[in-house]
C-alpha positions as CSV (number, residue, x, y, z in Angstrom):
1,M,9.0,-22.8,-13.8
2,W,9.5,-20.2,-16.5
3,Q,13.3,-20.1,-15.7
4,I,13.5,-23.9,-16.2
5,I,11.7,-23.6,-19.6
6,K,14.1,-20.8,-20.7
7,F,17.1,-23.0,-19.8
8,V,15.7,-26.0,-21.6
9,L,15.0,-23.9,-24.7
10,I,18.6,-22.4,-24.5
11,G,19.9,-26.0,-24.3
12,I,17.9,-27.1,-27.3
13,A,19.2,-24.1,-29.4
14,G,22.8,-24.9,-28.3
15,G,22.4,-28.6,-29.1
16,I,21.0,-27.9,-32.5
17,L,23.8,-25.6,-33.4
18,G,26.4,-27.9,-31.9
19,G,24.9,-30.8,-33.9
20,M,25.3,-28.8,-37.1
21,G,28.9,-28.3,-36.3
22,M,28.8,-24.5,-35.7
23,G,29.5,-24.8,-32.0
24,G,26.7,-24.5,-29.6
25,G,28.5,-22.1,-27.4
26,T,28.3,-19.3,-30.0
27,L,24.6,-19.2,-29.1
28,T,24.4,-20.8,-25.7
29,I,26.7,-18.3,-23.9
30,P,25.0,-15.1,-25.2
31,L,21.5,-16.6,-24.5
32,L,22.5,-17.6,-21.0
33,T,23.9,-14.2,-20.2
34,M,21.1,-12.2,-21.9
35,L,18.0,-14.3,-21.2
36,G,19.1,-16.4,-18.3
37,D,20.7,-13.6,-16.3
38,V,23.8,-15.8,-15.8
39,D,27.2,-14.4,-15.2
40,Q,29.6,-14.6,-18.2
41,H,32.0,-16.9,-16.3
42,V,29.2,-19.2,-15.2
43,A,27.8,-19.3,-18.8
44,Q,31.1,-20.3,-20.2
45,A,31.5,-23.0,-17.5
46,I,28.0,-24.3,-18.3
47,N,28.8,-24.4,-22.0
48,L,32.1,-26.3,-21.4
49,V,30.4,-28.9,-19.1
50,S,27.5,-29.4,-21.6
51,F,30.0,-29.7,-24.4
52,I,31.6,-32.9,-23.0
53,P,28.7,-35.3,-23.6
54,M,27.8,-33.7,-27.0
55,A,31.5,-34.0,-28.1
56,V,31.6,-37.7,-27.0
57,I,28.5,-38.5,-29.0
58,A,29.7,-36.5,-32.0
59,L,33.1,-38.2,-31.9
60,I,31.5,-41.7,-31.7
61,L,29.3,-40.9,-34.7
62,H,32.2,-39.4,-36.7
63,F,34.4,-42.4,-36.0
64,K,31.6,-44.7,-36.9
65,N,31.2,-42.9,-40.3
66,K,35.0,-43.0,-40.8
67,L,35.2,-39.2,-40.8
68,V,38.1,-38.8,-38.3
69,N,41.6,-38.6,-39.7
70,T,43.9,-39.4,-36.7
71,K,47.1,-38.6,-38.6
72,G,48.9,-35.7,-37.0
73,I,46.1,-35.3,-34.3
74,L,48.6,-34.9,-31.5
75,Y,49.9,-31.7,-33.2
76,I,46.4,-30.3,-32.6
77,I,45.5,-31.8,-29.3
78,I,48.7,-31.0,-27.3
79,P,48.8,-27.2,-28.0
80,A,45.0,-27.0,-27.7
81,I,45.1,-28.5,-24.2
82,A,48.1,-26.3,-23.2
83,F,46.4,-23.1,-24.4
84,S,43.1,-24.1,-22.8
85,V,44.8,-24.3,-19.4
86,I,46.6,-21.0,-19.9
87,S,43.5,-19.3,-21.2
88,S,41.4,-20.6,-18.2
89,L,44.0,-19.2,-15.8
90,I,43.9,-15.8,-17.5
91,V,40.1,-15.6,-17.9
92,K,39.4,-16.2,-14.2
93,N,41.1,-12.9,-13.5
94,I,39.0,-10.9,-16.0
95,N,35.8,-9.3,-14.9
96,S,32.5,-10.5,-16.4
97,T,31.7,-7.3,-18.3
98,L,35.1,-7.3,-20.1
99,L,34.8,-11.0,-20.8
100,S,31.4,-10.5,-22.3
101,R,32.7,-7.7,-24.5
102,L,35.7,-9.8,-25.6
103,F,33.4,-12.8,-26.4
104,G,31.1,-10.5,-28.3
105,G,34.0,-9.0,-30.3
106,F,35.2,-12.5,-31.1
107,L,31.8,-13.5,-32.4
108,A,31.6,-10.3,-34.5
109,L,35.0,-11.0,-36.0
110,L,34.0,-14.6,-36.7
111,G,30.9,-13.4,-38.4
112,I,32.8,-10.9,-40.5
113,W,35.3,-13.6,-41.4
114,I,32.6,-16.0,-42.5
115,L,30.9,-13.3,-44.5
116,I,34.1,-12.3,-46.3
117,E,34.9,-16.0,-47.0
118,N,31.5,-16.6,-48.4
119,I,31.4,-13.5,-50.6
120,F,35.0,-13.5,-51.9
121,I,36.6,-16.9,-51.5
122,N,33.6,-19.0,-52.5
123,K,32.8,-16.7,-55.4
124,K,36.3,-17.2,-56.8
125,S,35.9,-21.0,-56.6
126,K,32.6,-20.9,-58.4
127,T,33.9,-18.7,-61.2
128,G,37.4,-20.2,-61.5
């Protein structure tokens, strides 16, 4: 029973972050691997599958609020799909420990980037 409650709480946390636009996987994947004792590959698969209904709902709401600019959208969609397929084929051959470390490194770099952006770039726009 406790395992089910943990997964529900992880889903809530991922859903909240996903709803805020941060991307629920940035929290869902580490929580699934650390607290849920789920293999990294399985955690990423769970995240991808759970992303589908969240993305559909978000897209409907964004279209309803006229927040989607479809001009040039194929220039983003086509390479994104191609590289998703290529990345999926590469990742399936990487062991779970290395994949966890790579994902952690990605999150660390993302955090550093956001910190630098908020300190230096936003500071310039406020003073200039």
